[in-house]
C-alpha positions as CSV (number, residue, x, y, z in Angstrom):
1,X,-121.2,57.7,75.9
2,X,-124.4,55.9,75.0
3,X,-125.0,52.2,74.9
4,X,-127.0,49.4,73.5
5,X,-127.1,46.4,75.9
6,X,-128.9,43.4,74.4
7,X,-129.2,40.0,76.1
8,X,-128.2,37.1,73.7
9,X,-131.3,35.1,74.6
10,X,-133.3,35.0,71.4
11,X,-133.9,36.6,68.1
12,X,-133.6,40.4,68.0
13,X,-137.0,42.1,67.5
14,X,-137.9,45.5,66.3
15,X,-138.1,46.9,69.8
16,X,-134.4,46.0,70.5
17,X,-133.4,47.4,67.1
18,X,-135.3,50.7,67.7
19,X,-133.4,51.1,71.0
20,X,-130.1,50.4,69.3
21,X,-130.9,52.8,66.5
22,X,-132.0,55.7,68.7
23,X,-129.0,55.3,71.0
24,X,-126.7,55.3,68.0
25,X,-128.6,58.3,66.4
26,X,-128.4,60.4,69.6
27,X,-124.7,59.5,70.1
28,X,-124.1,60.8,66.5
29,X,-126.0,64.0,67.3
30,X,-124.1,64.6,70.6
31,X,-120.7,63.5,69.1
32,X,-120.5,60.8,71.8
33,X,-119.2,57.2,71.6
34,X,-121.6,54.3,71.0
35,X,-121.0,51.2,73.1
36,X,-122.4,47.8,72.5
37,X,-122.5,45.6,75.7
38,X,-123.6,42.0,75.4
39,X,-125.4,41.3,78.6
40,X,-124.4,37.6,79.1
41,X,-124.0,37.4,82.9
42,X,-127.2,35.4,83.4
43,X,-125.8,32.2,81.7
44,X,-128.9,30.0,82.1
45,X,-130.8,32.1,79.6
46,X,-128.0,32.6,77.0
47,X,-128.5,31.1,73.5
48,X,-125.3,30.0,71.7
49,X,-124.4,32.2,68.7
50,X,-127.0,35.0,69.5
51,X,-124.2,37.5,70.4
52,X,-122.7,37.0,66.9
53,X,-126.1,37.2,65.3
54,X,-126.8,40.5,67.2
55,X,-123.5,42.1,65.9
56,X,-124.2,40.9,62.3
57,X,-127.6,42.6,62.5
58,X,-126.1,45.9,63.8
59,X,-123.6,45.7,60.9
60,X,-126.3,45.3,58.3
61,X,-128.0,48.4,59.6
62,X,-124.7,50.3,59.7
63,X,-124.9,51.0,63.4
64,X,-121.2,51.2,64.0
65,X,-120.0,50.8,67.5
66,X,-116.9,52.4,69.1
67,X,-116.6,49.9,71.9
68,X,-117.8,46.3,72.3
69,X,-117.6,43.9,75.2
70,X,-119.4,41.1,76.9
71,X,-120.6,41.8,80.4
72,X,-119.1,38.5,81.6
73,X,-115.8,40.0,81.1
74,X,-116.3,42.3,84.1
75,X,-117.3,39.4,86.4
76,X,-114.3,40.1,88.7
77,X,-115.1,43.8,88.8
78,X,-118.7,43.1,89.8
79,X,-117.6,40.8,92.6
80,X,-115.1,43.3,93.8
81,X,-117.8,46.1,94.0
82,X,-120.2,43.8,95.7
83,X,-117.5,42.9,98.4
84,X,-116.8,46.6,98.7
85,X,-120.4,47.3,99.6
86,X,-120.2,44.4,102.1
87,X,-117.1,46.0,103.7
88,X,-118.8,49.3,103.9
89,X,-121.8,47.6,105.6
90,X,-124.0,48.8,102.7
91,X,-124.7,45.2,101.8
92,X,-125.0,41.9,103.8
93,X,-124.8,38.1,103.3
94,X,-128.1,36.3,103.1
95,X,-128.7,32.5,103.6
96,X,-132.3,32.5,104.8
97,X,-134.4,32.0,101.6
98,X,-134.6,29.8,98.6
99,X,-131.5,31.4,97.0
100,X,-132.8,31.0,93.5
101,X,-135.7,33.4,94.2
102,X,-133.8,36.7,93.9
103,X,-136.7,38.9,94.3
104,X,-137.8,37.4,97.7
105,X,-136.9,39.8,100.5
106,X,-134.7,38.6,103.3
107,X,-136.7,37.1,106.1
108,X,-134.0,36.4,108.7
109,X,-131.3,38.0,110.8
110,X,-128.8,38.0,108.0
111,X,-127.8,41.6,108.3
112,X,-125.3,40.5,111.0
113,X,-123.3,38.3,108.6
114,X,-120.3,40.4,107.4
115,X,-117.0,40.2,105.5
116,X,-115.5,37.6,107.9
117,X,-118.6,35.4,107.4
118,X,-118.1,35.8,103.7
119,X,-114.7,34.2,103.7
120,X,-115.9,31.4,106.0
121,X,-118.9,30.6,103.8
122,X,-116.7,30.6,100.7
123,X,-114.2,28.2,102.2
124,X,-117.0,25.9,103.3
125,X,-118.7,26.1,99.9
126,X,-121.9,27.2,101.7
127,X,-124.5,28.8,99.4
128,X,-125.3,32.5,100.0
129,X,-126.2,35.6,98.2
130,X,-125.2,39.3,98.8
131,X,-128.0,41.8,99.3
132,X,-127.9,45.6,99.6
133,X,-129.3,47.2,102.6
134,X,-132.5,49.2,102.0
135,X,-135.0,49.3,99.0
136,X,-136.3,45.8,99.7
137,X,-132.7,44.4,100.4
138,X,-132.6,43.1,96.8
139,X,-129.9,40.7,95.8
140,X,-126.8,42.0,93.9
141,X,-124.6,38.8,93.9
142,X,-126.2,35.4,93.4
143,X,-125.2,32.2,95.0
144,X,-123.1,31.1,91.9
145,X,-121.0,34.3,92.4
146,X,-122.5,36.1,89.4
147,X,-124.1,39.5,89.6
148,X,-127.9,40.1,89.1
149,X,-128.8,42.1,86.0
150,X,-129.6,45.2,88.0
151,X,-126.2,45.2,89.7
152,X,-124.1,44.3,86.6
153,X,-125.9,47.0,84.5
154,X,-125.4,49.7,87.1
155,X,-121.7,48.8,87.5
156,X,-121.0,48.7,83.9
157,X,-122.9,51.9,83.1
158,X,-120.6,53.6,85.8
159,X,-117.5,52.1,84.3
160,X,-118.4,53.3,80.9
161,X,-119.6,56.8,82.0
162,X,-123.0,56.3,80.3
163,X,-124.7,59.6,80.4
164,X,-128.0,58.9,78.7
165,X,-130.1,55.7,78.7
166,X,-133.0,55.2,76.4
167,X,-134.9,52.2,77.8
168,X,-138.1,50.3,78.3
169,X,-137.2,48.9,81.7
170,X,-139.9,49.0,84.4
171,X,-139.5,51.7,87.0
172,X,-138.5,49.3,89.7
173,X,-135.4,48.2,87.6
174,X,-134.3,51.8,87.0
175,X,-134.8,52.8,90.7
176,X,-132.6,49.8,91.7
177,X,-129.8,50.8,89.2
178,X,-129.9,54.4,90.5
179,X,-129.7,53.1,94.1
180,X,-126.8,50.9,93.4
181,X,-124.9,53.9,91.9
182,X,-125.7,56.0,95.0
183,X,-124.4,53.2,97.3
184,X,-121.1,53.0,95.2
185,X,-120.7,56.8,95.4
186,X,-121.2,57.5,91.7
187,X,-121.9,61.2,91.3
188,X,-122.0,61.7,87.5
189,X,-125.6,62.2,86.6
190,X,-127.3,59.8,84.2
191,X,-130.4,60.7,82.3
192,X,-133.0,58.0,81.8
193,X,-135.6,58.4,79.1
194,X,-138.3,55.9,78.8
195,X,-139.4,54.9,75.2
196,X,-143.0,54.0,74.5
197,X,-143.7,50.3,74.1
198,X,-144.3,48.7,70.7
199,X,-147.1,46.5,71.9
200,X,-146.7,43.9,69.1
201,X,-142.9,44.0,68.8
202,X,-142.5,40.3,69.6
203,X,-144.3,39.4,66.4
204,X,-141.6,41.0,64.2
205,X,-138.1,39.7,64.6
206,X,-135.5,41.3,62.3
207,X,-134.7,37.8,60.9
208,X,-138.4,37.6,59.9
209,X,-138.3,41.0,58.3
210,X,-135.2,40.1,56.3
211,X,-136.7,36.8,55.1
212,X,-139.8,38.7,53.9
213,X,-137.6,41.0,51.8
214,X,-137.6,44.3,53.8
215,X,-134.4,46.3,53.5
216,X,-132.4,47.9,56.4
217,X,-133.0,51.5,55.3
218,X,-136.8,51.1,55.3
219,X,-136.9,49.3,58.6
220,X,-134.8,52.0,60.3
221,X,-136.9,54.7,58.5
222,X,-140.1,53.2,60.1
223,X,-138.7,52.7,63.6
224,X,-137.4,56.3,63.7
225,X,-140.8,57.5,62.4
226,X,-142.5,55.7,65.3
227,X,-140.3,57.7,67.6
228,X,-140.8,61.1,65.9
229,X,-144.3,60.7,64.3
230,X,-144.2,64.4,63.2
231,X,-140.9,64.1,61.4
232,X,-140.2,66.8,58.7
233,X,-140.2,64.1,56.0
234,X,-141.8,60.6,55.7
235,X,-139.1,58.9,53.7
236,X,-135.5,59.3,54.9
237,X,-132.2,57.5,55.7
238,X,-130.6,57.3,59.1
239,X,-127.9,59.9,58.3
240,X,-130.6,62.4,57.3
241,X,-132.5,61.7,60.5
242,X,-129.5,62.7,62.6
243,X,-130.1,66.3,61.5
244,X,-133.6,66.6,62.9
245,X,-134.4,63.8,65.3
246,X,-135.6,65.2,68.6
247,X,-135.9,63.2,71.9
248,X,-138.5,65.7,73.1
249,X,-140.8,64.6,70.3
250,X,-141.1,61.1,71.6
251,X,-144.8,60.0,71.6
252,X,-146.4,59.5,75.0
253,X,-148.6,56.6,73.9
254,X,-147.8,53.1,72.6
255,X,-147.8,52.9,68.8
256,X,-148.2,49.4,67.2
257,X,-145.9,48.3,64.3
258,X,-147.9,48.1,61.1
259,X,-146.6,45.8,58.5
260,X,-148.6,47.6,55.7
261,X,-146.9,50.9,56.7
262,X,-143.5,49.2,56.5
263,X,-144.4,47.8,53.1
264,X,-145.1,51.3,51.8
265,X,-141.9,52.7,53.2
266,X,-140.0,49.8,51.8
267,X,-141.4,50.3,48.4
268,X,-140.4,54.0,48.5
269,X,-136.8,53.1,49.4
270,X,-136.6,50.5,46.6
271,X,-137.8,53.3,44.2
272,X,-135.0,55.5,45.4
273,X,-132.3,52.9,45.2
274,X,-129.7,53.2,42.5
275,X,-130.6,51.0,39.5
276,X,-127.3,49.0,39.5
277,X,-127.4,48.5,43.3
278,X,-130.9,47.2,43.0
279,X,-130.0,44.8,40.2
280,X,-127.3,43.3,42.5
281,X,-130.0,42.0,44.8
282,X,-131.0,39.7,42.0
283,X,-127.5,38.6,41.0
284,X,-126.8,41.3,38.3
285,X,-124.8,44.4,37.9
286,X,-126.9,46.0,35.2
287,X,-128.8,49.3,35.5
288,X,-131.4,47.9,33.0
289,X,-132.3,45.1,35.4
290,X,-132.6,47.6,38.2
291,X,-135.0,49.6,36.0
292,X,-136.8,46.4,35.2
293,X,-137.3,45.6,38.9
294,X,-138.7,49.1,39.4
295,X,-141.4,48.4,36.9
296,X,-142.6,45.7,39.1
297,X,-142.8,48.0,42.1
298,X,-146.3,48.7,40.8
299,X,-147.3,45.3,42.2
300,X,-144.5,44.4,44.6
301,X,-143.2,46.1,47.8
302,X,-140.4,43.8,49.0
303,X,-137.2,42.2,47.7
304,X,-138.8,38.8,48.1
305,X,-141.8,39.8,46.0
306,X,-139.6,41.4,43.3
307,X,-137.5,38.3,43.2
308,X,-140.6,36.3,42.4
309,X,-141.2,38.6,39.4
310,X,-137.6,38.9,38.1
311,X,-136.3,35.3,38.5
312,X,-139.0,33.7,36.2
313,X,-137.9,36.1,33.3
314,X,-134.5,34.4,33.3
315,X,-135.5,30.8,34.0
316,X,-136.1,28.2,31.3
317,X,-139.7,28.4,30.3
318,X,-142.3,25.6,30.6
319,X,-143.5,24.7,27.1
320,X,-145.9,22.0,28.3
321,X,-148.8,24.3,28.9
322,X,-151.7,25.8,27.1
323,X,-149.7,28.3,25.1
324,X,-146.7,26.0,24.7
325,X,-147.0,25.3,21.0
326,X,-147.2,28.9,20.1
327,X,-144.2,29.6,22.4
328,X,-142.1,27.1,20.5
329,X,-142.9,29.0,17.3
330,X,-141.9,32.3,18.9
331,X,-138.7,30.9,20.4
332,X,-137.4,29.9,17.0
333,X,-138.4,33.3,15.4
334,X,-136.7,35.2,18.2
335,X,-133.6,33.0,18.0
336,X,-133.1,34.0,14.4
337,X,-134.3,37.6,14.6
338,X,-132.0,40.7,14.4
339,X,-131.8,43.0,17.4
340,X,-134.5,45.5,17.6
341,X,-134.1,48.6,19.7
342,X,-137.8,49.2,20.2
343,X,-140.6,46.8,21.0
344,X,-143.1,47.7,18.2
345,X,-140.7,46.7,15.3
346,X,-139.8,43.6,17.4
347,X,-143.5,42.7,17.7
348,X,-144.2,43.5,14.0
349,X,-141.3,41.2,12.9
350,X,-142.8,38.3,15.0
351,X,-146.3,39.0,13.6
352,X,-144.9,38.9,10.1
353,X,-142.9,35.7,10.6
354,X,-145.5,33.8,12.6
355,X,-148.6,34.8,10.8
356,X,-150.3,35.2,14.2
357,X,-152.9,37.8,14.9
358,X,-151.8,40.3,17.6
359,X,-154.6,39.0,19.8
360,X,-153.1,35.5,19.6
361,X,-149.5,36.7,19.9
362,X,-149.5,38.6,23.1
363,X,-150.4,35.8,25.6
364,X,-147.7,33.4,24.6
365,X,-145.2,36.1,24.0
366,X,-145.7,37.5,27.5
367,X,-145.2,34.0,29.0
368,X,-142.1,33.5,26.9
369,X,-140.5,36.8,27.9
370,X,-141.6,37.1,31.6
371,X,-142.7,33.6,32.7
372,X,-146.0,35.1,33.8
373,X,-149.4,35.6,32.2
374,X,-149.7,39.2,33.5
375,X,-147.5,42.1,34.6
376,X,-146.4,45.4,33.2
377,X,-146.8,46.1,29.5
378,X,-144.4,44.2,27.3
379,X,-143.5,47.5,25.6
380,X,-142.2,48.8,29.0
381,X,-140.3,45.5,29.8
382,X,-138.7,45.0,26.4
383,X,-136.1,47.8,26.5
384,X,-134.6,46.3,29.7
385,X,-134.4,42.6,28.6
386,X,-133.5,43.0,24.9
387,X,-129.9,42.4,25.6
388,X,-130.9,39.0,27.2
389,X,-133.5,37.9,24.7
390,X,-131.8,34.7,23.6
391,X,-131.5,33.7,27.3
392,X,-135.0,34.9,28.2
393,X,-136.9,33.4,25.3
394,X,-136.0,29.8,25.8
């Protein structure tokens, strides 16, 4: 079993998503289950609704889980295991410090307080924490009865038989988790593999990338590529990466996330997308609109940028501008014109009916048909909008 264990404390960023993706990918390679554990035991940092947001993001990226639970569901188990360590004299009750400062070592004679003291303090509602013995005597159960992240994570990894953990935790955290497992007598080995940091990860939330028009396949492509820079191909999907991804090829150094690189990868994925599927992103189900969008990939790299090119074609045009008078003339001619399969006969018909020179025709015709003064050649655009001419040229 492999796991992704996010804390619902803020927007998911690319660092979190990369960990989720690689754990899912390796689980698929090893034919193991993929578990999602929402680490919500530290309630003072939890943001309402973030757990749902995390799951919706994983769904958009098709990272399907086999098991899902919230860490808080295991509160009684965490408490039971902490008391067990207390009974076995591998842990002790501490009252001597400011109990909100979990990393401060015990400075008193608290190691004498045992299981009987535990019951008395509970009955008297006296604040205390439980610490393990050894390794700086760190806290495992806080004064509010909730586990510390180290303790909860170690216990839950044991309960779920997590065999491989891809992480960016500091070494102190990992050592504590391993120590807790040893104290609890857990003998099944767990492999910890540290992923290189993405130094600017906090600048790129998944929400922001979606808002800017990047698609899931492209984002996953880039995050996997950061993990295997010498991948056998540059543009790929997650299922394709399952066949060749190699944990041994993880880079040793940090690699920053470059938005220009993601733009390039996003553009390539849009080019590969089926035409009808691409058109649906703009409210159509028409292969021609998908092909039209791909024309604009010469100057756009994201869905948002493509939308800014496609939408004006189908919006009512503004006739109160420099070319407005000519556009009115063209609108009437097009409304009464027969359907032409090719652009050249269409253009010739308009020239004949309007009496315009070709030099005077193209600027107003372009604005009338596309809503913009520049873009791909009208001869390239026309085949994909001819069925919508009455809507477009108005």
